[in-house]
N, C-alpha and C positions, 0 to 999 in steps of 0.2 A: 503493500499500500502507501507506503514511505515513498518509493523507486515511481510511483507516478508522481505524486506528489511532489518531489523534486524536477521531474520531466517538463509536469506543468507548470511552471514555477519559472524554467529554463523557457521553455518558449513562449510564455508569457511576458519576459524580459527582452526576446530576442527580437520578438513583435512593435515591445515598448522600443528599440532602440535603434530600429530600422524603420517606423512611424516615425519617430523624431530624426533622422536624419534625413528620409525623405520632405519633411518640412522646412526644414532648414536651408534645403540645394531646392524646392518646388520655383518655382516662376514667379509667383508671390511677392517674397522675399528678395526677390535681386537688388530691388532697389535697394531697402537698409543693407544686404550683406555690405555693396557696393557704398552703402556713405559708410559702413561701420569699417573696411578698409580702408577706410581712410583716417579716419582718426586720429592716428599716431602721430601724421603730417598736418595733421591741425592744433596743435600745440605749438609755443616757443619756444626756441631755440635754447639750448640751458645757459651757450655762451654771453645768450643777448643782456644787458644788466635794462633795465625799463628806469625810466626818465624818473620817476621816482624814489625811485633806490640805490640814483648813484650818490646824493647825497647821505647815506648810512654808510652806502659803500667806499666814501675816501674819507670819514670818521672812522 
């Protein structure tokens, strides 16, 4: 009986995994995925010092 429960849990986990993968790569998510892929490039560079912080850095 326990083997059947293990098999059922495995099948449900696999179906859940494949459902999430299908959802993540579906056509309806393309715009959101493209936007999310560009998020790291939207951050300011680390080397730049903002004008308001120049005074703090100089003193």
